[in-house]
C-alpha positions, 0 to 999 in steps of 0.5 A: 820975468824970465828975460830980466831974470836971465839978463841980470844972470848974464850980466852977473856972470859976465861981471864975476868971470870977466873980473877974475880973468881981469885979476889973473891976466891983467893985475897978476902980470903986472905985480910981477913986474914990481920989486918989492913983495910988500907993494906987490901984496899991498896992491893985491889986497886992495884990489882983491877985497874990492872985487871979492865984495862985488864978486860976492854980490854978482854971485848971489845975483846968480844964485838967486836968478839961477832957480828962477830962469829954471823954474820959468823955463820949466825946471820945477823942483819936481822935474829935477828930483825926476829921475826921467830929467837925469837920463835926458841930454839936457837935464844932465847938462842942467844937473851937471852946471849945479853941482859945478855952481855949488863947488864954486860956491863952496871953493870960492867961500874957502878962497876969499874967507879963509885962504886969502886971509892967510896968504897975506902973511904967508907965502906957502898959503899965498901959492895955494890962494893962487891955485885955488883962484885959478881953480875957481876961474876954470870952473867958472868957465866950465860953467859957462860951457855947460850954460851953452850946452844948456841952451843947445839942448844939452850933454 
């Protein structure tokens, strides 16, 4: 069970972060080459909505498999609540990752379901949506770095 859960967790993370990188490093620069602002917006809306659907599936897989992985690795709810666990390098890395995961789920929700729709008709909101989207990519990369640190023993 642990191996399957870990595989699905890593696969979902690859998909989600890869998609964010693709949007930022490929789609956005391509759209800057187009002159028609309406066409740019239309393309980004189509691509963004398609990615949003699959991205939230990936997030759901991550949110389900993360706790399963922790539990199978011996990090039970009791361990998470133990102050002694918080003082270990491993515990610090796990707790920091959990905090960043909560942050990115919250900020992704804000981006995808509130700010993104407002950005369709507003340059101001569009700018904020871009900044938040790139911030989410940064947070996701921090989460990957924390996962690596967890694997090698912690902070």
